[in-house]
C-alpha positions as CSV (number, residue, x, y, z in Angstrom):
1,M,104.4,80.3,-55.6
2,N,106.2,77.2,-53.6
3,A,104.7,74.5,-51.9
4,R,106.0,76.4,-48.7
5,A,104.6,78.8,-48.9
6,A,101.5,77.3,-50.1
7,S,100.8,75.4,-47.1
8,V,100.6,77.9,-44.2
9,T,96.9,78.8,-46.4
10,L,95.9,74.7,-45.9
11,P,92.9,74.3,-43.9
12,K,93.6,73.4,-40.3
13,L,91.2,71.3,-38.5
14,A,89.5,72.7,-35.6
15,P,89.4,70.7,-31.9
16,A,87.1,69.4,-31.0
17,S,84.4,70.7,-28.4
18,A,83.9,68.5,-25.1
19,P,80.0,67.6,-25.8
20,R,80.4,66.4,-29.1
21,S,82.5,63.8,-27.5
22,L,79.9,63.2,-25.0
23,P,78.0,60.7,-27.1
24,L,81.0,59.0,-28.5
25,A,82.0,58.2,-24.1
26,A,78.4,57.4,-23.9
27,L,78.9,54.5,-26.8
28,V,82.4,53.9,-25.5
29,L,81.2,52.7,-22.4
30,L,78.1,50.6,-23.3
31,L,80.4,48.9,-25.4
32,L,82.7,48.1,-22.9
33,S,80.0,47.5,-20.2
34,L,78.6,44.5,-23.0
35,P,80.6,41.2,-22.7
36,L,81.5,41.5,-19.0
37,V,78.2,41.7,-18.3
38,N,77.7,39.0,-20.6
39,A,81.0,37.3,-18.8
40,V,80.0,37.6,-15.5
41,A,76.4,38.5,-14.7
42,P,74.6,34.6,-14.1
43,T,72.2,33.7,-16.7
44,N,69.0,33.6,-15.2
45,S,70.4,37.3,-13.7
46,A,68.0,40.7,-14.8
47,V,71.1,42.2,-16.4
48,H,72.5,39.6,-17.5
49,V,73.9,40.1,-21.9
50,P,72.7,36.9,-24.0
51,D,74.9,35.5,-26.3
52,Y,73.3,36.8,-29.6
53,L,74.1,40.9,-28.5
54,V,77.6,40.3,-27.9
55,T,77.9,39.1,-31.5
56,L,75.8,41.8,-32.5
57,G,77.9,43.9,-31.4
58,G,81.0,42.8,-32.9
59,K,79.2,43.4,-35.7
60,F,78.5,46.7,-34.7
61,L,82.0,47.3,-34.4
62,C,83.4,45.9,-38.0
63,Y,80.5,48.7,-39.4
64,A,81.9,51.1,-36.9
65,T,85.5,50.6,-38.1
66,V,84.0,50.8,-42.1
67,A,82.6,53.8,-41.9
68,V,85.9,55.6,-40.1
69,A,87.7,54.2,-43.3
70,L,84.9,55.8,-45.7
71,D,84.6,59.0,-44.0
72,L,88.2,59.3,-44.6
73,I,88.1,59.8,-48.5
74,W,84.3,61.1,-48.5
75,G,84.5,63.6,-45.1
76,F,88.3,64.6,-45.4
77,C,88.9,63.9,-49.6
78,G,86.1,64.2,-50.7
79,I,85.0,61.4,-52.9
80,L,82.3,59.6,-52.1
81,S,82.6,55.8,-53.0
82,L,79.3,53.6,-53.6
83,G,81.5,50.6,-53.7
84,H,83.3,50.4,-50.5
85,G,80.8,47.0,-50.1
86,V,83.8,44.7,-52.3
87,F,86.6,45.3,-49.9
88,F,84.6,44.9,-47.3
89,A,83.7,41.1,-49.0
90,L,86.9,40.2,-50.1
91,G,88.8,40.6,-46.6
92,G,85.4,38.5,-45.6
93,Y,86.2,36.1,-48.3
94,A,89.4,35.9,-47.4
95,L,89.2,34.8,-44.2
96,G,86.1,31.8,-45.3
97,M,88.3,30.5,-47.4
98,Y,90.5,29.8,-44.7
99,L,88.2,28.8,-41.9
100,M,87.3,27.2,-44.8
101,L,90.1,24.4,-45.3
102,S,90.2,24.5,-41.6
103,I,87.0,22.4,-41.4
104,G,89.7,19.4,-42.7
105,E,87.0,16.4,-43.4
106,Q,84.6,17.5,-40.2
107,G,82.6,18.7,-43.2
108,V,79.7,16.2,-44.1
109,Y,80.8,14.7,-47.7
110,R,84.0,14.0,-44.6
111,S,87.4,15.0,-47.4
112,H,90.0,17.6,-48.1
113,L,87.7,19.1,-49.8
114,P,85.5,22.4,-49.3
115,D,81.7,21.1,-49.3
116,F,81.0,23.2,-51.6
117,M,83.6,22.0,-54.5
118,V,83.1,18.0,-53.6
119,F,79.4,18.9,-54.3
120,L,80.3,19.9,-57.8
121,D,83.0,17.8,-58.5
122,W,86.1,19.6,-57.8
123,K,88.3,16.7,-57.3
124,E,91.9,19.6,-56.5
125,L,92.1,22.0,-54.6
126,P,91.4,25.7,-57.4
127,W,95.3,27.3,-56.8
128,F,94.3,30.7,-55.4
129,W,93.2,28.4,-52.5
130,R,97.0,27.8,-52.0
131,G,98.3,29.0,-48.3
132,F,95.0,30.1,-46.9
133,G,95.2,27.1,-44.9
134,N,97.8,28.9,-43.2
135,F,96.5,31.6,-40.9
136,F,97.9,34.2,-41.3
137,F,98.2,34.1,-44.7
138,A,95.6,34.8,-44.7
139,A,94.6,37.8,-42.2
140,A,97.6,39.4,-45.4
141,A,95.3,38.5,-47.9
142,A,92.1,39.9,-45.8
143,M,94.8,43.6,-46.6
144,V,96.3,42.8,-49.9
145,V,93.5,41.6,-52.0
146,P,91.5,44.5,-51.5
147,G,94.5,47.2,-51.3
148,V,95.6,45.7,-54.2
149,L,92.0,46.3,-56.2
150,A,91.5,49.6,-54.7
151,F,95.6,50.9,-55.6
152,L,94.6,49.7,-59.2
153,F,91.5,50.4,-59.5
154,G,92.9,54.4,-57.9
155,F,95.6,54.2,-60.9
156,L,93.4,54.8,-62.7
157,A,90.1,56.6,-61.6
158,F,92.2,59.6,-59.9
159,R,95.2,59.8,-63.0
160,S,92.3,60.1,-65.5
161,R,90.6,63.4,-63.6
162,I,87.7,60.9,-62.4
163,R,85.6,62.3,-59.1
164,G,82.5,63.9,-58.5
165,V,79.6,62.0,-59.5
166,Y,81.6,60.2,-61.8
167,F,83.9,58.5,-59.9
168,S,80.7,56.9,-57.9
169,I,79.0,55.5,-59.7
170,I,82.4,53.4,-61.7
171,T,82.5,52.8,-57.6
172,Q,79.2,50.9,-57.8
173,A,80.0,49.4,-61.3
174,L,82.8,47.7,-59.4
175,T,81.3,46.7,-56.5
176,Y,78.1,45.1,-59.1
177,A,79.9,43.4,-62.0
178,L,82.4,41.3,-58.8
179,M,79.4,40.5,-57.0
180,L,77.8,38.8,-60.3
181,L,80.8,36.8,-61.3
182,F,81.3,36.1,-57.3
183,F,77.5,34.0,-57.7
184,R,79.0,32.1,-60.2
185,N,79.8,28.6,-58.6
186,E,82.5,28.2,-61.6
187,T,84.9,30.8,-60.0
188,G,85.1,28.6,-57.2
189,F,83.6,30.9,-54.6
190,G,80.6,29.7,-53.0
191,G,78.3,30.7,-55.4
192,N,75.1,31.8,-54.6
193,N,75.6,30.0,-51.1
194,G,79.1,31.2,-49.9
195,L,81.2,30.0,-47.8
196,T,79.6,29.0,-44.6
197,D,79.8,25.8,-41.8
198,F,82.9,26.8,-40.0
199,K,84.1,25.3,-36.9
200,H,87.0,27.0,-35.7
201,I,89.5,29.9,-35.5
202,Y,92.7,29.1,-35.0
203,G,92.5,26.4,-33.7
204,Y,89.2,28.1,-31.1
205,P,86.5,26.9,-31.6
206,L,83.5,29.3,-32.4
207,H,80.6,28.4,-30.8
208,E,82.1,28.5,-27.0
209,A,81.3,32.2,-25.4
210,S,85.3,33.2,-24.8
211,T,85.8,32.8,-28.2
212,R,82.9,35.2,-29.3
213,L,85.2,37.7,-26.3
214,G,88.2,37.6,-27.9
215,L,86.5,37.8,-31.3
216,Y,84.4,41.5,-30.4
217,A,87.4,42.1,-28.3
218,A,89.9,41.8,-31.5
219,S,86.8,44.0,-33.4
220,A,86.8,46.2,-30.4
221,A,90.5,47.4,-30.7
222,L,90.0,47.4,-34.1
223,L,87.5,50.2,-34.4
224,V,90.1,52.0,-32.1
225,G,93.5,51.9,-34.1
226,T,91.3,52.7,-36.8
227,Y,90.0,56.2,-35.1
228,F,93.0,57.3,-33.6
229,L,95.3,55.9,-37.0
230,C,92.2,57.8,-39.5
231,R,92.7,60.9,-36.9
232,A,96.8,60.9,-36.6
233,I,96.5,61.4,-40.4
234,V,93.4,64.2,-40.6
235,R,95.5,66.0,-38.3
236,S,98.7,66.0,-39.7
237,K,99.9,68.1,-42.8
238,A,98.8,65.3,-45.3
239,G,95.2,65.9,-43.2
240,R,95.7,70.0,-44.7
241,V,96.6,68.7,-48.2
242,L,93.5,66.2,-48.2
243,R,91.0,68.9,-47.3
244,A,92.4,70.8,-49.7
245,V,91.8,68.5,-52.1
246,R,88.4,68.0,-51.1
247,D,87.8,72.3,-51.0
248,D,89.4,73.1,-54.7
249,E,91.1,70.8,-56.3
250,A,92.8,72.5,-58.9
251,R,94.2,75.1,-56.8
252,A,96.0,71.9,-54.6
253,R,97.5,71.4,-57.9
254,F,98.5,74.9,-57.9
255,C,99.9,75.4,-55.3
256,G,102.5,72.3,-55.8
257,Y,100.7,69.1,-54.4
258,D,100.0,66.2,-56.4
259,P,96.4,65.9,-55.2
260,T,96.4,61.8,-57.5
261,R,98.9,60.6,-54.5
262,Y,97.6,62.1,-52.0
263,K,93.6,60.3,-53.0
264,L,95.3,57.1,-53.6
265,F,96.7,57.2,-50.5
266,V,93.1,57.5,-48.1
267,W,91.6,55.7,-50.1
268,T,94.1,52.3,-51.0
269,L,93.8,52.9,-46.6
270,S,90.8,52.8,-46.3
271,A,90.1,49.7,-48.2
272,V,92.6,48.0,-46.3
273,L,91.5,48.7,-43.2
274,C,87.2,48.0,-45.1
275,G,88.9,44.0,-45.2
276,L,90.3,44.4,-41.7
277,A,86.8,45.1,-40.9
278,G,85.5,42.0,-43.5
279,A,88.4,39.6,-42.6
280,L,87.2,40.1,-38.6
281,Y,82.4,40.2,-39.8
282,V,82.4,36.5,-41.4
283,P,83.7,34.4,-38.1
284,Q,81.4,36.2,-36.1
285,V,78.3,35.7,-38.8
286,G,79.3,32.9,-39.7
287,I,78.9,32.9,-43.2
288,I,80.1,35.2,-46.3
289,N,78.3,35.4,-49.8
290,P,77.6,37.2,-53.3
291,S,75.0,39.6,-51.3
292,E,77.2,41.3,-49.2
293,M,78.9,43.0,-52.4
294,Q,75.2,43.9,-53.4
295,P,75.6,47.8,-54.3
296,S,72.9,48.6,-52.2
297,N,75.2,47.7,-48.6
298,S,77.8,50.5,-50.3
299,I,75.3,52.8,-50.4
300,E,74.0,52.5,-46.9
301,M,77.8,52.3,-46.1
302,A,77.2,56.1,-47.4
303,I,73.9,56.6,-45.3
304,W,76.1,55.7,-41.6
305,V,78.6,58.7,-42.0
306,A,76.4,61.2,-43.7
307,V,73.9,60.6,-40.6
308,G,76.5,60.7,-38.2
309,G,78.3,63.2,-39.0
310,R,80.7,63.1,-42.2
311,G,83.9,65.0,-41.9
312,T,84.0,63.9,-37.9
313,L,85.6,60.3,-37.3
314,S,83.7,59.4,-34.2
315,G,79.9,60.8,-35.7
316,A,80.5,57.8,-38.4
317,A,81.1,55.3,-36.0
318,L,77.9,56.7,-34.2
319,G,75.7,56.8,-37.4
320,A,76.7,53.1,-37.9
321,F,75.1,52.4,-34.6
322,L,71.9,54.1,-34.6
323,V,71.5,53.3,-38.0
324,N,72.0,49.1,-38.2
325,G,70.8,49.4,-34.4
326,A,67.9,51.3,-36.0
327,K,67.6,48.9,-39.4
328,S,67.9,45.3,-36.3
329,W,64.9,46.9,-34.5
330,F,62.7,47.5,-37.9
331,T,63.6,44.1,-39.9
332,G,62.2,42.0,-36.3
333,A,59.3,44.1,-35.2
334,V,58.3,45.4,-39.1
335,P,60.9,43.7,-41.4
336,D,58.3,45.1,-44.6
337,L,59.0,48.9,-43.4
338,W,62.7,49.2,-42.5
339,L,63.9,50.8,-46.5
340,F,61.5,53.5,-46.6
341,V,62.7,54.6,-42.9
342,L,66.0,53.8,-44.4
343,G,65.0,56.7,-47.3
344,A,63.5,59.0,-45.1
345,L,65.9,58.5,-43.2
346,F,68.3,59.8,-45.8
347,I,66.4,62.4,-47.3
348,A,65.5,64.0,-43.4
349,V,69.2,64.1,-42.7
350,T,70.3,65.7,-45.6
351,L,67.5,68.1,-45.6
352,F,67.4,69.0,-41.5
353,L,70.6,67.4,-40.3
354,P,73.6,68.3,-43.2
355,Q,76.2,68.1,-40.3
356,G,74.7,64.6,-39.0
357,V,73.9,63.3,-35.6
358,M,77.2,65.0,-34.7
359,G,77.1,68.4,-35.4
360,L,73.8,68.8,-33.4
361,W,76.4,69.3,-30.7
362,P,77.8,73.2,-31.5
363,K,73.3,73.7,-31.3
364,L,73.4,72.2,-28.4
365,E,75.7,74.7,-27.0
366,R,74.5,77.5,-28.7
367,S,71.5,76.8,-26.5
368,L,72.9,76.6,-23.3
369,R,75.2,79.6,-23.8
370,R,72.1,82.0,-24.6
371,L,70.3,80.2,-21.2
372,R,73.2,81.0,-19.3
373,R,73.3,84.4,-20.1
374,R,69.9,84.8,-19.6
375,P,69.3,86.7,-16.2
């Protein structure tokens, strides 16, 4: 059987129903109105949105981008990564290095070196910091560094045919090893404190409202671009091959397709998208440190996708907003309960909502049809 004949048997993606798009449309409307109300409504108005909510919304947009990128490999290719926090953090460090160098002599020690290097008695800038004084170099590094790491890691893992729970374990080991590495002061990335106290980005002060709105808009554009890029991939022939690999990798290989190539492509692309999300995340929160690489963060990313609906893309983004919105409320109101709530949420979704929140809409459609048929 040749590949052309086998391609007829590849699974096709079912078209999304109108009710399923309702929560996403409502979410998009809310996200669009947030910066507009912040910029237009007077500060003493009852409808005014405070600045911190714009920053929080920008963070959520970056998280949603990560969720969509993770859903591309987990929902459509069956690769569960528990190490995507590494790619997110590496993108953040790349732009954080630029932001540190752009401080110049406005730091505490009035030196051309970052403050933590002066404190540690470093005499000159390390070689791997060279070039990060340029914004475009740093932006490129935010994509290239996670992409190269993902490609090398994926090449070795996929060629060795490591998959399933074993792949998830080694991705978690990767993020834990790099977290320990970045905690060390001698690595030159700020150690435990990381990189912080940023002043400007491309000449614009980070404390100004217009800069925050610009970063919010860039985060929204990245999420939209990521969604449509991933949607185009999963609706193409490559997407059908990915789902065939997910469902039965051995049969896909027998039909003439090379699963390693397809898995390596989406794995590397997913890492690059996470790196871009991390690069936009850092100037909005004002800090990047090794805690972003801790394994629990990567596990939480997988929970976003599971809650929203694995294999839906839009559901993954919705799940990121729902989980992080709940986290923001619980960590402010009852912080000691959040981890218990997160664990209970994951168990409840696994047992009662295997298709996530987006799986509720087909059930709602069927209920509405039954109601209409009744006399």
